N, CA, C and O atoms as a GROMACS GRO file, in nm:
protein
  464
    1MET      N    1   1.541  -2.162   1.287
    1MET     CA    2   1.416  -2.169   1.320
    1MET      C    3   1.330  -2.063   1.329
    1MET      O    4   1.395  -1.964   1.361
    2ASN      N    5   1.219  -2.039   1.316
    2ASN     CA    6   1.126  -1.946   1.261
    2ASN      C    7   1.084  -1.888   1.386
    2ASN      O    8   1.064  -1.966   1.479
    3ASN      N    9   1.064  -1.743   1.408
    3ASN     CA   10   1.043  -1.681   1.558
    3ASN      C   11   0.862  -1.665   1.546
    3ASN      O   12   0.828  -1.573   1.471
    4VAL      N   13   0.745  -1.747   1.614
    4VAL     CA   14   0.628  -1.732   1.559
    4VAL      C   15   0.550  -1.635   1.570
    4VAL      O   16   0.449  -1.608   1.505
    5SER      N   17   0.624  -1.555   1.702
    5SER     CA   18   0.534  -1.447   1.752
    5SER      C   19   0.584  -1.357   1.629
    5SER      O   20   0.488  -1.293   1.588
    6LEU      N   21   0.703  -1.327   1.552
    6LEU     CA   22   0.759  -1.239   1.460
    6LEU      C   23   0.624  -1.307   1.273
    6LEU      O   24   0.568  -1.250   1.180
    7ILE      N   25   0.637  -1.419   1.311
    7ILE     CA   26   0.506  -1.468   1.186
    7ILE      C   27   0.373  -1.438   1.194
    7ILE      O   28   0.292  -1.422   1.103
    8SER      N   29   0.356  -1.432   1.342
    8SER     CA   30   0.207  -1.402   1.314
    8SER      C   31   0.204  -1.261   1.304
    8SER      O   32   0.145  -1.206   1.212
    9PHE      N   33   0.264  -1.199   1.393
    9PHE     CA   34   0.252  -1.015   1.394
    9PHE      C   35   0.273  -0.978   1.212
    9PHE      O   36   0.205  -0.891   1.158
   10LYS      N   37   0.382  -1.067   1.130
   10LYS     CA   38   0.342  -1.025   1.030
   10LYS      C   39   0.192  -1.025   0.907
   10LYS      O   40   0.151  -0.961   0.810
   11VAL      N   41   0.169  -1.100   0.961
   11VAL     CA   42   0.072  -1.226   0.888
   11VAL      C   43  -0.058  -1.132   0.967
   11VAL      O   44  -0.126  -1.070   0.885
   12GLY      N   45  -0.092  -1.118   1.082
   12GLY     CA   46  -0.172  -1.036   1.126
   12GLY      C   47  -0.143  -0.870   1.055
   12GLY      O   48  -0.247  -0.813   1.024
   13GLY      N   49  -0.039  -0.809   1.035
   13GLY     CA   50  -0.054  -0.676   1.002
   13GLY      C   51  -0.111  -0.681   0.824
   13GLY      O   52  -0.168  -0.583   0.776
   14PHE      N   53  -0.085  -0.808   0.743
   14PHE     CA   54  -0.087  -0.776   0.634
   14PHE      C   55  -0.233  -0.828   0.626
   14PHE      O   56  -0.271  -0.814   0.510
   15VAL      N   57  -0.350  -0.895   0.720
   15VAL     CA   58  -0.424  -0.929   0.664
   15VAL      C   59  -0.543  -0.783   0.730
   15VAL      O   60  -0.651  -0.751   0.680
   16LEU      N   61  -0.476  -0.721   0.853
   16LEU     CA   62  -0.512  -0.606   0.884
   16LEU      C   63  -0.540  -0.463   0.765
   16LEU      O   64  -0.643  -0.399   0.742
   17PHE      N   65  -0.395  -0.450   0.704
   17PHE     CA   66  -0.403  -0.380   0.641
   17PHE      C   67  -0.454  -0.380   0.499
   17PHE      O   68  -0.479  -0.279   0.433
   18GLY      N   69  -0.473  -0.553   0.447
   18GLY     CA   70  -0.532  -0.565   0.314
   18GLY      C   71  -0.675  -0.600   0.386
   18GLY      O   72  -0.723  -0.655   0.287
   19SER      N   73  -0.744  -0.606   0.451
   19SER     CA   74  -0.897  -0.571   0.469
   19SER      C   75  -0.920  -0.486   0.504
   19SER      O   76  -1.041  -0.464   0.491
   20ILE      N   77  -0.855  -0.389   0.559
   20ILE     CA   78  -0.858  -0.250   0.542
   20ILE      C   79  -0.884  -0.178   0.406
   20ILE      O   80  -0.985  -0.116   0.374
   21GLY      N   81  -0.762  -0.203   0.326
   21GLY     CA   82  -0.775  -0.182   0.161
   21GLY      C   83  -0.885  -0.211   0.122
   21GLY      O   84  -0.959  -0.133   0.063
   22LEU      N   85  -0.913  -0.332   0.150
   22LEU     CA   86  -1.038  -0.400   0.045
   22LEU      C   87  -1.162  -0.308   0.080
   22LEU      O   88  -1.244  -0.296  -0.012
   23TYR      N   89  -1.190  -0.239   0.200
   23TYR     CA   90  -1.309  -0.189   0.284
   23TYR      C   91  -1.305  -0.058   0.158
   23TYR      O   92  -1.400  -0.050   0.079
   24PHE      N   93  -1.198   0.031   0.150
   24PHE     CA   94  -1.188   0.098   0.120
   24PHE      C   95  -1.227   0.095  -0.014
   24PHE      O   96  -1.331   0.145  -0.057
   25VAL      N   97  -1.123   0.022  -0.097
   25VAL     CA   98  -1.137   0.000  -0.246
   25VAL      C   99  -1.308  -0.031  -0.266
   25VAL      O  100  -1.359   0.013  -0.368
   26THR      N  101  -1.396  -0.108  -0.168
   26THR     CA  102  -1.494  -0.171  -0.239
   26THR      C  103  -1.605  -0.027  -0.182
   26THR      O  104  -1.707  -0.001  -0.244
   27LYS      N  105  -1.572   0.034  -0.087
   27LYS     CA  106  -1.651   0.150  -0.060
   27LYS      C  107  -1.627   0.253  -0.191
   27LYS      O  108  -1.728   0.256  -0.261
   28ILE      N  109  -1.527   0.331  -0.238
   28ILE     CA  110  -1.527   0.376  -0.342
   28ILE      C  111  -1.574   0.347  -0.499
   28ILE      O  112  -1.598   0.428  -0.589
   29TRP      N  113  -1.579   0.189  -0.498
   29TRP     CA  114  -1.614   0.131  -0.630
   29TRP      C  115  -1.773   0.147  -0.636
   29TRP      O  116  -1.832   0.156  -0.744
   30THR      N  117  -1.844   0.149  -0.500
   30THR     CA  118  -2.010   0.129  -0.534
   30THR      C  119  -2.039   0.280  -0.547
   30THR      O  120  -2.128   0.317  -0.624
   31LYS      N  121  -1.968   0.370  -0.475
   31LYS     CA  122  -1.991   0.508  -0.505
   31LYS      C  123  -1.981   0.568  -0.640
   31LYS      O  124  -2.070   0.628  -0.701
   32TRP      N  125  -1.810   0.530  -0.694
   32TRP     CA  126  -1.784   0.541  -0.814
   32TRP      C  127  -1.851   0.543  -0.916
   32TRP      O  128  -1.848   0.625  -1.008
   33GLN      N  129  -1.919   0.445  -0.901
   33GLN     CA  130  -2.054   0.410  -1.022
   33GLN      C  131  -2.150   0.489  -1.045
   33GLN      O  132  -2.187   0.526  -1.157
   34LYS      N  133  -2.209   0.531  -0.906
   34LYS     CA  134  -2.315   0.624  -0.913
   34LYS      C  135  -2.274   0.798  -0.955
   34LYS      O  136  -2.354   0.882  -0.997
   35MET      N  137  -2.160   0.814  -0.933
   35MET     CA  138  -2.073   0.964  -0.976
   35MET      C  139  -2.071   1.040  -1.105
   35MET      O  140  -2.024   0.980  -1.203
   36ASP      N  141  -2.109   1.148  -1.118
   36ASP     CA  142  -2.057   1.206  -1.292
   36ASP      C  143  -1.901   1.223  -1.251
   36ASP      O  144  -1.849   1.268  -1.148
   37MET      N  145  -1.839   1.162  -1.391
   37MET     CA  146  -1.706   1.143  -1.410
   37MET      C  147  -1.658   1.284  -1.389
   37MET      O  148  -1.557   1.307  -1.322
   38ASP      N  149  -1.721   1.368  -1.440
   38ASP     CA  150  -1.675   1.559  -1.463
   38ASP      C  151  -1.632   1.565  -1.335
   38ASP      O  152  -1.524   1.613  -1.299
   39ILE      N  153  -1.752   1.494  -1.233
   39ILE     CA  154  -1.727   1.591  -1.078
   39ILE      C  155  -1.604   1.530  -1.011
   39ILE      O  156  -1.532   1.598  -0.938
   40ILE      N  157  -1.579   1.394  -1.037
   40ILE     CA  158  -1.444   1.328  -1.002
   40ILE      C  159  -1.333   1.366  -1.094
   40ILE      O  160  -1.232   1.340  -1.028
   41LYS      N  161  -1.308   1.395  -1.167
   41LYS     CA  162  -1.201   1.514  -1.284
   41LYS      C  163  -1.150   1.639  -1.182
   41LYS      O  164  -1.039   1.676  -1.141
   42ALA      N  165  -1.294   1.685  -1.163
   42ALA     CA  166  -1.274   1.816  -1.095
   42ALA      C  167  -1.196   1.807  -0.957
   42ALA      O  168  -1.089   1.858  -0.923
   43ARG      N  169  -1.257   1.754  -0.910
   43ARG     CA  170  -1.205   1.705  -0.723
   43ARG      C  171  -1.084   1.669  -0.743
   43ARG      O  172  -1.018   1.699  -0.643
   44VAL      N  173  -1.021   1.620  -0.820
   44VAL     CA  174  -0.888   1.513  -0.860
   44VAL      C  175  -0.781   1.607  -0.901
   44VAL      O  176  -0.668   1.621  -0.856
   45PHE      N  177  -0.853   1.679  -1.014
   45PHE     CA  178  -0.705   1.778  -1.105
   45PHE      C  179  -0.648   1.904  -1.045
   45PHE      O  180  -0.536   1.948  -1.073
   46LEU      N  181  -0.765   1.977  -0.931
   46LEU     CA  182  -0.806   2.082  -0.895
   46LEU      C  183  -0.738   2.081  -0.746
   46LEU      O  184  -0.708   2.183  -0.684
   47ASN      N  185  -0.722   1.973  -0.708
   47ASN     CA  186  -0.653   1.976  -0.586
   47ASN      C  187  -0.504   1.926  -0.578
   47ASN      O  188  -0.473   1.814  -0.536
   48ARG      N  189  -0.419   2.018  -0.620
   48ARG     CA  190  -0.281   2.004  -0.623
   48ARG      C  191  -0.211   1.902  -0.518
   48ARG      O  192  -0.118   1.822  -0.535
   49LYS      N  193  -0.308   1.940  -0.374
   49LYS     CA  194  -0.220   1.855  -0.279
   49LYS      C  195  -0.231   1.719  -0.275
   49LYS      O  196  -0.154   1.640  -0.220
   50PHE      N  197  -0.356   1.687  -0.353
   50PHE     CA  198  -0.436   1.547  -0.360
   50PHE      C  199  -0.316   1.458  -0.454
   50PHE      O  200  -0.256   1.353  -0.431
   51LEU      N  201  -0.313   1.545  -0.560
   51LEU     CA  202  -0.198   1.505  -0.680
   51LEU      C  203  -0.086   1.459  -0.620
   51LEU      O  204  -0.059   1.341  -0.642
   52LYS      N  205  -0.006   1.526  -0.542
   52LYS     CA  206   0.097   1.528  -0.477
   52LYS      C  207   0.138   1.418  -0.432
   52LYS      O  208   0.239   1.351  -0.454
   53ARG      N  209  -0.008   1.400  -0.324
   53ARG     CA  210   0.001   1.278  -0.233
   53ARG      C  211  -0.041   1.197  -0.311
   53ARG      O  212   0.044   1.114  -0.282
   54ASN      N  213  -0.096   1.151  -0.382
   54ASN     CA  214  -0.109   1.039  -0.459
   54ASN      C  215  -0.004   0.975  -0.530
   54ASN      O  216  -0.001   0.854  -0.551
   55TRP      N  217   0.107   1.083  -0.579
   55TRP     CA  218   0.245   1.029  -0.640
   55TRP      C  219   0.351   0.978  -0.568
   55TRP      O  220   0.441   0.909  -0.615
   56GLN      N  221   0.335   1.029  -0.407
   56GLN     CA  222   0.394   1.026  -0.312
   56GLN      C  223   0.360   0.859  -0.323
   56GLN      O  224   0.434   0.791  -0.394
   57TYR      N  225   0.229   0.784  -0.241
   57TYR     CA  226   0.210   0.751  -0.178
   57TYR      C  227   0.268   0.597  -0.284
   57TYR      O  228   0.322   0.496  -0.238
   58ILE      N  229   0.230   0.628  -0.445
   58ILE     CA  230   0.268   0.553  -0.534
   58ILE      C  231   0.417   0.513  -0.559
   58ILE      O  232   0.454   0.396  -0.567
   59PHE      N  233   0.487   0.607  -0.570
   59PHE     CA  234   0.641   0.610  -0.530
   59PHE      C  235   0.685   0.515  -0.408
   59PHE      O  236   0.755   0.417  -0.432
   60LEU      N  237   0.654   0.536  -0.306
   60LEU     CA  238   0.664   0.531  -0.186
   60LEU      C  239   0.698   0.380  -0.194
   60LEU      O  240   0.800   0.315  -0.168
   61SER      N  241   0.511   0.334  -0.265
   61SER     CA  242   0.458   0.159  -0.269
   61SER      C  243   0.572   0.141  -0.345
   61SER      O  244   0.675   0.117  -0.283
   62GLY      N  245   0.578   0.149  -0.507
   62GLY     CA  246   0.676   0.095  -0.586
   62GLY      C  247   0.810   0.119  -0.512
   62GLY      O  248   0.885   0.023  -0.528
   63ALA      N  249   0.850   0.194  -0.455
   63ALA     CA  250   0.962   0.169  -0.408
   63ALA      C  251   1.030   0.044  -0.286
   63ALA      O  252   1.143  -0.002  -0.269
   64SER      N  253   0.920   0.025  -0.229
   64SER     CA  254   0.912  -0.020  -0.120
   64SER      C  255   0.933  -0.208  -0.156
   64SER      O  256   0.984  -0.306  -0.102
   65GLN      N  257   0.852  -0.174  -0.286
   65GLN     CA  258   0.835  -0.340  -0.364
   65GLN      C  259   0.941  -0.353  -0.468
   65GLN      O  260   0.944  -0.460  -0.529
   66VAL      N  261   1.007  -0.283  -0.492
   66VAL     CA  262   1.108  -0.314  -0.577
   66VAL      C  263   1.268  -0.348  -0.464
   66VAL      O  264   1.363  -0.421  -0.491
   67THR      N  265   1.244  -0.263  -0.336
   67THR     CA  266   1.365  -0.287  -0.257
   67THR      C  267   1.356  -0.414  -0.211
   67THR      O  268   1.461  -0.476  -0.199
   68HIS      N  269   1.237  -0.475  -0.179
   68HIS     CA  270   1.182  -0.608  -0.113
   68HIS      C  271   1.235  -0.717  -0.239
   68HIS      O  272   1.311  -0.810  -0.213
   69GLN      N  273   1.202  -0.700  -0.327
   69GLN     CA  274   1.251  -0.777  -0.446
   69GLN      C  275   1.388  -0.775  -0.475
   69GLN      O  276   1.453  -0.871  -0.517
   70PHE      N  277   1.432  -0.658  -0.450
   70PHE     CA  278   1.603  -0.661  -0.457
   70PHE      C  279   1.680  -0.753  -0.386
   70PHE      O  280   1.778  -0.818  -0.422
   71LEU      N  281   1.613  -0.748  -0.264
   71LEU     CA  282   1.679  -0.794  -0.145
   71LEU      C  283   1.624  -0.948  -0.168
   71LEU      O  284   1.715  -1.027  -0.140
   72ASP      N  285   1.497  -1.017  -0.213
   72ASP     CA  286   1.513  -1.133  -0.249
   72ASP      C  287   1.596  -1.188  -0.350
   72ASP      O  288   1.637  -1.304  -0.352
   73VAL      N  289   1.617  -1.100  -0.432
   73VAL     CA  290   1.732  -1.152  -0.597
   73VAL      C  291   1.834  -1.175  -0.489
   73VAL      O  292   1.878  -1.290  -0.485
   74SER      N  293   1.885  -1.085  -0.393
   74SER     CA  294   2.005  -1.086  -0.394
   74SER      C  295   2.025  -1.228  -0.280
   74SER      O  296   2.126  -1.296  -0.263
   75ILE      N  297   1.937  -1.236  -0.238
   75ILE     CA  298   1.942  -1.394  -0.161
   75ILE      C  299   1.976  -1.483  -0.219
   75ILE      O  300   2.074  -1.555  -0.198
   76PHE      N  301   1.873  -1.489  -0.329
   76PHE     CA  302   1.862  -1.567  -0.451
   76PHE      C  303   2.007  -1.645  -0.512
   76PHE      O  304   2.054  -1.758  -0.525
   77MET      N  305   2.039  -1.506  -0.536
   77MET     CA  306   2.186  -1.503  -0.590
   77MET      C  307   2.302  -1.543  -0.523
   77MET      O  308   2.411  -1.579  -0.567
   78ASN      N  309   2.256  -1.530  -0.396
   78ASN     CA  310   2.341  -1.552  -0.276
   78ASN      C  311   2.480  -1.482  -0.267
   78ASN      O  312   2.594  -1.525  -0.250
   79TYR      N  313   2.414  -1.322  -0.290
   79TYR     CA  314   2.504  -1.214  -0.239
   79TYR      C  315   2.476  -1.143  -0.141
   79TYR      O  316   2.554  -1.053  -0.107
   80ALA      N  317   2.343  -1.168  -0.062
   80ALA     CA  318   2.328  -1.169   0.052
   80ALA      C  319   2.293  -1.310   0.126
   80ALA      O  320   2.241  -1.394   0.054
   81GLY      N  321   2.314  -1.342   0.249
   81GLY     CA  322   2.236  -1.439   0.318
   81GLY      C  323   2.114  -1.448   0.376
   81GLY      O  324   2.060  -1.338   0.386
   82GLU      N  325   2.054  -1.534   0.417
   82GLU     CA  326   1.955  -1.557   0.398
   82GLU      C  327   1.936  -1.558   0.549
   82GLU      O  328   1.947  -1.667   0.606
   83THR      N  329   1.908  -1.440   0.626
   83THR     CA  330   1.908  -1.456   0.814
   83THR      C  331   1.778  -1.394   0.858
   83THR      O  332   1.698  -1.360   0.771
   84PHE      N  333   1.752  -1.376   0.978
   84PHE     CA  334   1.670  -1.319   1.042
   84PHE      C  335   1.668  -1.167   1.008
   84PHE      O  336   1.560  -1.114   0.985
   85LEU      N  337   1.752  -1.114   1.005
   85LEU     CA  338   1.750  -0.982   0.987
   85LEU      C  339   1.713  -0.962   0.822
   85LEU      O  340   1.628  -0.875   0.799
   86THR      N  341   1.759  -1.019   0.726
   86THR     CA  342   1.700  -1.008   0.605
   86THR      C  343   1.553  -1.042   0.585
   86THR      O  344   1.471  -0.989   0.510
   87ASP      N  345   1.544  -1.126   0.655
   87ASP     CA  346   1.397  -1.185   0.638
   87ASP      C  347   1.300  -1.042   0.696
   87ASP      O  348   1.221  -0.975   0.631
   88THR      N  349   1.330  -1.032   0.796
   88THR     CA  350   1.281  -0.887   0.874
   88THR      C  351   1.257  -0.814   0.786
   88THR      O  352   1.140  -0.805   0.747
   89ILE      N  353   1.336  -0.754   0.742
   89ILE     CA  354   1.386  -0.642   0.668
   89ILE      C  355   1.291  -0.657   0.519
   89ILE      O  356   1.229  -0.557   0.480
   90SER      N  357   1.286  -0.765   0.454
   90SER     CA  358   1.207  -0.800   0.332
   90SER      C  359   1.081  -0.783   0.364
   90SER      O  360   1.010  -0.710   0.295
   91SER      N  361   1.020  -0.863   0.503
   91SER     CA  362   0.851  -0.827   0.533
   91SER      C  363   0.848  -0.729   0.544
   91SER      O  364   0.757  -0.680   0.477
   92PHE      N  365   0.931  -0.626   0.622
   92PHE     CA  366   0.888  -0.521   0.645
   92PHE      C  367   0.876  -0.446   0.518
   92PHE      O  368   0.767  -0.389   0.512
   93LEU      N  369   0.943  -0.428   0.428
   93LEU     CA  370   0.925  -0.399   0.264
   93LEU      C  371   0.815  -0.369   0.198
   93LEU      O  372   0.770  -0.270   0.141
   94GLU      N  373   0.757  -0.556   0.236
   94GLU     CA  374   0.655  -0.544   0.145
   94GLU      C  375   0.535  -0.483   0.215
   94GLU      O  376   0.459  -0.407   0.154
   95LEU      N  377   0.513  -0.522   0.375
   95LEU     CA  378   0.434  -0.444   0.437
   95LEU      C  379   0.401  -0.328   0.441
   95LEU      O  380   0.283  -0.294   0.447
   96MET      N  381   0.549  -0.207   0.438
   96MET     CA  382   0.537  -0.088   0.398
   96MET      C  383   0.480  -0.050   0.229
   96MET      O  384   0.469   0.067   0.191
   97ALA      N  385   0.457  -0.141   0.163
   97ALA     CA  386   0.422  -0.120   0.012
   97ALA      C  387   0.242  -0.092   0.030
   97ALA      O  388   0.166  -0.004  -0.009
   98LEU      N  389   0.223  -0.242   0.126
   98LEU     CA  390   0.086  -0.214   0.107
   98LEU      C  391   0.027  -0.121   0.200
   98LEU      O  392  -0.092  -0.099   0.184
   99VAL      N  393   0.085  -0.064   0.291
   99VAL     CA  394   0.040   0.030   0.400
   99VAL      C  395   0.006   0.123   0.309
   99VAL      O  396  -0.110   0.159   0.288
  100PHE      N  397   0.162   0.188   0.217
  100PHE     CA  398   0.153   0.274   0.089
  100PHE      C  399   0.028   0.294   0.020
  100PHE      O  400  -0.014   0.405  -0.011
  101LEU      N  401  -0.052   0.144  -0.012
  101LEU     CA  402  -0.109   0.142  -0.098
  101LEU      C  403  -0.246   0.180  -0.004
  101LEU      O  404  -0.305   0.284  -0.032
  102VAL      N  405  -0.289   0.106   0.092
  102VAL     CA  406  -0.404   0.143   0.159
  102VAL      C  407  -0.412   0.337   0.189
  102VAL      O  408  -0.514   0.405   0.173
  103LEU      N  409  -0.287   0.384   0.232
  103LEU     CA  410  -0.326   0.507   0.252
  103LEU      C  411  -0.344   0.574   0.143
  103LEU      O  412  -0.403   0.678   0.174
  104LEU      N  413  -0.319   0.570   0.000
  104LEU     CA  414  -0.371   0.606  -0.112
  104LEU      C  415  -0.500   0.552  -0.150
  104LEU      O  416  -0.560   0.603  -0.245
  105THR      N  417  -0.554   0.440  -0.079
  105THR     CA  418  -0.674   0.436  -0.147
  105THR      C  419  -0.818   0.492  -0.050
  105THR      O  420  -0.939   0.500  -0.072
  106TYR      N  421  -0.683   0.539   0.123
  106TYR     CA  422  -0.793   0.585   0.192
  106TYR      C  423  -0.810   0.782   0.131
  106TYR      O  424  -0.909   0.856   0.123
  107GLN      N  425  -0.708   0.796   0.108
  107GLN     CA  426  -0.711   0.940  -0.004
  107GLN      C  427  -0.817   0.943  -0.082
  107GLN      O  428  -0.880   1.048  -0.078
  108TRP      N  429  -0.851   0.870  -0.145
  108TRP     CA  430  -0.920   0.854  -0.294
  108TRP      C  431  -1.058   0.816  -0.222
  108TRP      O  432  -1.153   0.858  -0.287
  109TYR      N  433  -1.098   0.740  -0.091
  109TYR     CA  434  -1.204   0.711  -0.021
  109TYR      C  435  -1.231   0.853   0.003
  109TYR      O  436  -1.308   0.896  -0.083
  110ASN      N  437  -1.187   0.964   0.110
  110ASN     CA  438  -1.211   1.069   0.132
  110ASN      C  439  -1.276   1.136   0.035
  110ASN      O  440  -1.396   1.160   0.045
  111LEU      N  441  -1.187   1.179  -0.089
  111LEU     CA  442  -1.205   1.222  -0.260
  111LEU      C  443  -1.334   1.206  -0.263
  111LEU      O  444  -1.413   1.300  -0.252
  112ILE      N  445  -1.380   1.050  -0.282
  112ILE     CA  446  -1.513   1.010  -0.358
  112ILE      C  447  -1.614   1.046  -0.265
  112ILE      O  448  -1.711   1.112  -0.302
  113LEU      N  449  -1.598   1.005  -0.131
  113LEU     CA  450  -1.722   0.988   0.019
  113LEU      C  451  -1.690   1.129   0.030
  113LEU      O  452  -1.647   1.152   0.144
  114TYR      N  453  -1.694   1.254  -0.056
  114TYR     CA  454  -1.654   1.358   0.051
  114TYR      C  455  -1.799   1.426   0.069
  114TYR      O  456  -1.856   1.437  -0.040
  115LYS      N  457  -1.864   1.468   0.169
  115LYS     CA  458  -1.990   1.477   0.197
  115LYS      C  459  -1.976   1.666   0.259
  115LYS      O  460  -1.898   1.692   0.350
  116LYS      N  461  -2.054   1.766   0.200
  116LYS     CA  462  -2.039   1.907   0.191
  116LYS      C  463  -2.146   1.933   0.264
  116LYS      O  464  -2.178   2.049   0.287
   0.00000   0.00000   0.00000
């Protein structure tokens, strides 16, 4: 039997973070079309902290997704049982992958829409 409150919390988290990420991506895309590419390149490659955080978010998102998939394959191959705990961990890892991607888009949002 599924825990309805956990499922609604999980779905709500995905919808919330997905909507936030979609907002950032839309704002970035509309602004990006009007900007000079050399300005974007300069802002990105002259800011070492920005590049480091970008790679951290990309790595953490990918690692969360790979771990989630590994857990799903383990369940499918009957190495791990499908329990409430494994389902919760798998969902959490999937949500964390989305959260790291939203943090990445937020960082780009700050870089592209930076006003001095």
